[in-house]
C-alpha positions as CSV (number, residue, x, y, z in Angstrom):
1,M,29.8,9.7,-8.1
2,A,26.5,10.0,-5.6
3,I,23.7,6.8,-6.5
4,S,20.9,8.2,-7.7
5,S,17.6,7.6,-5.3
6,L,15.0,5.2,-5.9
7,K,12.8,7.6,-7.2
8,E,14.8,9.2,-8.8
9,Q,15.1,6.7,-11.2
10,V,12.2,5.4,-11.9
11,R,11.7,9.2,-12.2
12,R,13.9,9.1,-15.2
13,R,11.9,5.6,-16.4
14,L,9.1,7.4,-16.6
15,G,10.0,10.0,-18.7
16,A,11.7,7.5,-21.0
17,S,9.8,6.9,-24.7
18,D,8.7,3.0,-23.3
19,F,6.9,4.7,-20.2
20,E,5.5,7.5,-22.2
21,T,2.1,6.4,-23.0
22,E,-0.3,3.6,-21.6
23,N,0.8,-0.5,-22.5
24,N,-1.1,-1.4,-25.5
25,N,-1.0,-4.9,-24.7
26,E,-3.8,-6.8,-27.7
27,H,-5.3,-8.3,-25.3
28,E,-6.5,-5.4,-23.0
29,H,-10.1,-4.6,-23.3
30,E,-10.8,-1.5,-25.5
31,H,-13.0,-0.1,-22.8
32,N,-10.5,-0.1,-20.0
33,K,-7.7,1.3,-22.2
34,T,-10.5,4.2,-23.1
35,K,-10.7,4.7,-19.5
36,T,-7.1,4.6,-18.6
37,K,-5.5,6.0,-21.5
38,N,-5.4,9.6,-20.3
39,N,-3.6,8.8,-17.0
40,Q,-1.0,11.1,-15.9
41,W,1.7,9.3,-14.4
42,S,3.6,10.7,-11.3
43,V,6.6,9.6,-8.7
44,D,6.4,13.5,-6.8
45,C,2.4,13.0,-5.9
46,D,1.2,15.2,-3.3
47,S,1.7,13.1,0.4
48,D,-1.9,14.3,1.2
49,A,-3.3,13.6,-1.9
50,V,-1.5,10.6,-1.4
51,R,-3.6,10.3,2.3
52,H,-6.9,11.2,1.8
53,A,-6.2,8.7,-2.0
54,I,-5.6,6.2,1.2
55,G,-7.5,6.4,3.3
56,M,-10.5,6.5,0.6
57,S,-9.5,4.0,-1.0
58,F,-8.9,1.1,2.3
59,A,-12.6,2.0,3.4
60,G,-14.4,2.0,0.6
61,T,-17.8,3.5,0.0
62,E,-21.8,2.2,1.3
63,T,-21.3,0.7,-2.1
64,V,-17.5,-0.2,-2.8
65,K,-15.6,-2.7,-0.7
66,G,-12.3,-1.2,0.6
67,E,-8.9,-2.8,1.0
68,P,-9.6,-6.4,2.5
69,T,-7.3,-6.4,5.7
70,W,-9.1,-3.1,6.7
71,E,-13.1,-4.5,6.1
72,W,-12.0,-7.4,8.0
73,G,-10.3,-4.9,10.8
74,F,-13.1,-3.4,10.8
75,Q,-16.4,-6.2,11.1
76,H,-16.6,-5.7,14.8
77,Y,-17.9,-2.3,14.7
78,Q,-21.4,-1.9,15.4
79,D,-23.4,0.9,12.6
80,L,-19.6,2.8,11.8
81,K,-20.3,5.7,9.4
82,L,-18.4,6.0,6.1
83,S,-17.3,9.3,7.0
84,D,-15.3,8.4,10.7
85,K,-14.4,4.5,8.9
86,I,-12.2,7.7,6.0
87,H,-11.1,9.3,8.8
88,I,-9.4,6.6,10.7
89,T,-8.2,4.8,8.2
90,R,-6.5,8.5,6.7
91,F,-5.0,8.2,10.0
92,F,-3.9,5.2,11.1
93,M,-2.4,4.5,6.8
94,S,-0.4,8.0,7.6
95,F,2.0,6.4,9.8
96,P,2.9,3.7,7.3
97,L,3.2,6.4,4.5
98,L,5.0,8.1,6.8
99,Q,7.5,4.9,6.6
100,D,7.8,4.5,3.4
101,L,8.2,8.4,2.2
102,R,12.1,8.0,4.8
103,S,12.9,5.5,3.2
104,N,14.5,5.2,-0.5
105,G,11.4,3.9,-1.9
106,F,8.4,5.8,-4.2
107,Q,4.8,6.7,-4.8
108,L,3.7,6.2,-7.4
109,C,0.3,7.9,-8.8
110,S,-1.8,7.6,-11.8
111,M,-4.1,11.1,-12.1
112,C,-7.1,12.4,-13.5
113,P,-6.0,15.7,-14.8
114,A,-10.0,16.7,-16.2
115,K,-11.0,16.4,-11.9
116,N,-7.2,16.8,-10.5
117,E,-7.2,13.8,-8.5
118,I,-5.4,10.8,-7.7
119,T,-7.0,7.4,-9.4
120,S,-4.6,5.1,-8.8
121,F,-2.2,4.7,-6.1
122,A,1.3,2.1,-4.9
123,S,3.8,2.8,-2.1
124,V,6.5,0.5,-2.8
125,R,10.6,0.7,-1.1
126,E,13.8,-1.0,-1.8
127,Y,13.8,-3.8,1.3
128,D,17.6,-5.6,2.7
129,S,16.6,-8.6,4.1
130,A,20.1,-8.6,5.7
131,V,20.0,-4.5,6.8
132,E,17.3,-5.3,8.7
133,Q,17.6,-8.1,10.5
134,A,20.9,-6.2,11.9
135,R,19.1,-2.9,13.5
136,W,19.2,-3.6,16.7
137,F,18.0,-0.1,17.5
138,K,15.5,-0.6,15.3
139,K,12.5,-0.3,18.1
140,L,13.9,3.2,19.5
141,R,14.0,5.1,16.1
142,Q,10.7,3.4,15.2
143,G,9.9,5.3,18.9
144,W,11.3,8.4,18.5
145,Y,9.8,8.4,14.6
146,T,6.6,7.5,15.9
147,V,6.3,10.9,18.5
148,V,7.9,13.1,14.8
149,D,5.6,11.7,12.8
150,W,2.3,12.5,15.2
151,V,3.1,16.3,15.4
152,T,4.0,16.0,11.4
153,L,-0.3,15.0,11.2
154,F,-1.4,17.6,13.7
155,V,1.0,20.2,11.8
156,Y,2.5,19.6,8.3
157,Y,-1.3,17.6,7.7
158,R,-2.9,19.6,9.7
159,E,-5.4,16.2,10.6
160,S,-7.9,16.3,13.2
161,L,-7.8,13.0,15.4
162,P,-10.9,11.4,14.5
163,R,-13.8,10.7,16.5
164,L,-13.5,7.1,16.8
165,L,-10.7,8.0,18.9
166,I,-12.4,10.6,21.2
167,N,-16.2,8.8,22.0
168,K,-16.0,6.3,24.7
169,R,-19.2,4.6,22.6
170,Y,-16.6,3.8,20.2
171,D,-13.5,2.9,23.3
172,N,-13.9,-1.7,23.0
173,D,-14.0,-1.7,19.4
174,T,-11.1,1.5,18.4
175,K,-8.7,-0.1,21.4
176,R,-9.8,-4.1,19.5
177,L,-9.1,-2.5,15.9
178,D,-5.9,-0.9,17.4
179,Q,-5.1,-4.8,18.7
180,K,-5.2,-6.6,15.7
181,F,-3.0,-3.3,13.9
182,D,-0.4,-3.9,16.1
183,K,0.1,-7.7,16.2
184,F,0.0,-7.3,12.2
185,D,2.9,-4.8,12.5
186,E,4.0,-7.3,14.4
187,K,4.6,-9.8,12.5
188,I,4.9,-8.2,8.9
189,D,9.1,-8.0,8.9
190,T,9.4,-12.0,10.1
191,W,6.7,-12.6,7.7
192,Q,9.1,-10.2,4.7
193,Q,12.1,-12.0,5.7
194,Q,11.7,-15.5,6.0
195,V,10.4,-15.0,2.1
196,M,13.0,-12.6,1.1
197,P,15.9,-14.4,3.3
198,P,19.3,-11.9,2.8
199,N,20.5,-13.9,0.0
200,V,17.8,-12.5,-2.1
201,G,19.4,-8.7,-1.7
202,L,17.9,-5.8,-2.3
203,H,13.9,-6.2,-3.3
204,W,10.8,-3.8,-3.1
205,Y,8.3,-4.1,-0.5
206,V,5.3,-3.5,-2.6
207,H,4.1,-2.0,1.0
208,M,0.1,-0.5,-0.2
209,V,-1.7,-0.3,-3.2
210,G,-5.4,1.0,-3.7
211,V,-8.1,2.4,-6.1
212,N,-9.9,5.0,-5.7
213,P,-13.3,3.6,-5.5
214,L,-14.3,6.5,-7.9
215,Y,-13.1,4.6,-10.6
216,Q,-13.0,0.5,-9.4
217,G,-13.7,-1.0,-12.1
218,Q,-11.8,0.6,-15.0
219,G,-8.8,-1.8,-15.5
220,Q,-7.1,0.6,-13.0
221,G,-5.5,-1.6,-11.0
222,K,-4.5,-3.1,-13.7
223,A,-2.9,-0.6,-15.5
224,L,-0.5,0.4,-12.3
225,M,0.2,-2.8,-11.7
226,E,1.1,-3.1,-15.7
227,R,3.5,-0.4,-15.1
228,L,4.9,-0.8,-12.0
229,N,6.1,-4.7,-12.9
230,R,7.9,-2.9,-16.5
231,L,8.9,-0.8,-13.9
232,A,10.7,-3.3,-11.6
233,D,12.2,-5.0,-15.0
234,A,14.2,-2.2,-16.3
235,S,15.1,-2.0,-12.8
236,N,15.8,-6.3,-12.3
237,R,14.0,-6.3,-8.8
238,V,12.1,-8.8,-7.4
239,M,8.8,-7.7,-6.0
240,Y,7.4,-8.7,-2.3
241,L,3.7,-8.2,-0.9
242,E,0.9,-9.1,1.6
243,A,-2.4,-9.6,-0.4
244,G,-5.7,-10.1,1.6
245,A,-7.5,-13.3,-0.1
246,P,-10.1,-11.6,-2.1
247,N,-6.7,-10.1,-4.1
248,R,-4.6,-13.4,-4.6
249,I,-6.4,-13.8,-8.1
250,F,-5.3,-10.4,-9.2
251,Y,-2.2,-10.4,-8.3
252,E,-1.3,-13.9,-9.8
253,K,-2.6,-12.4,-13.0
254,M,-0.2,-9.4,-12.8
255,G,2.7,-12.7,-12.8
256,F,3.1,-12.4,-8.6
257,V,3.2,-16.2,-6.9
258,V,2.6,-16.7,-3.5
259,Q,4.8,-18.2,-1.1
260,R,3.3,-18.3,2.0
261,T,-0.1,-18.1,3.3
262,E,-0.7,-16.9,7.1
263,L,-3.1,-17.3,9.1
264,F,-3.6,-13.6,11.0
265,V,-5.6,-14.8,14.2
266,D,-7.6,-11.9,16.0
267,P,-5.4,-11.2,19.0
268,G,-9.3,-10.0,20.4
269,D,-11.3,-12.5,19.8
270,H,-9.7,-15.7,19.2
271,T,-13.8,-17.7,18.0
272,V,-13.6,-15.3,14.8
273,D,-12.5,-16.8,11.5
274,P,-8.2,-16.4,11.0
275,Y,-7.4,-14.2,8.5
276,P,-5.9,-15.7,5.2
277,M,-2.4,-13.3,4.1
278,H,-0.7,-14.4,1.1
279,L,3.0,-13.8,1.1
280,M,3.8,-13.6,-2.8
281,T,6.8,-12.5,-5.2
282,R,7.5,-11.7,-8.4
283,Q,10.0,-11.8,-10.3
284,P,11.9,-10.1,-13.3
285,S,10.9,-10.6,-16.7
286,S,15.0,-10.5,-17.9
287,Q,16.2,-13.3,-15.1
């Protein structure tokens, strides 16, 4: 018998009766219930729509801060236009999203039916530290996939090259941004394998989480994580994620516990205060 993919398993659970409606927890505020009760949930999200949702939620707006790690990454830029910030964020974050799309995982999205747009999303993939540690050809494979991903971006998604990568005025700033996240990419597997050693077995890596800035402050993030928690409980899976300092309290309220805190140093300027990154896990309620 063929083993169902994680996405198929989650799709079935989303269609089950206990997942059809929003959680009516008595402690949830009434006004937030009203704003999320009409959400439509899906793991069959259009990947290009997810890319654009990542760009908007991670970059933020003039009045709403973006994802904390990205805000830290952009802090050395001067006079950065929001449109450029969104574009380069969408461009760079397309690569980890494509990695997730290749993996045994899923993208859980909440949609606003009236506007047909993503209000919140989580990109999750199954992770086995024992398997990841044993992949000696990983770098070679990643190099090949990087080439494929560049072609995918320009040919399939018809993405354009961000102005920050073309305009020489931003050469030094963009090089520094690239250095920061290259260094981050080098560390995330090591961090995860230390917190979730091989004997833990399969777990869910909550790789990316975001809320459309237009819907922030409406309980969208809470509704997303509550649904993700219920899916993990039904699958009896531990979840792991990295959270910037400003998001720590939110995830703790969602049942996650800090296992370690790593101080991420700006590789281009050691005088900048290190950025604390919390490595957090959540045990399924069935355990």
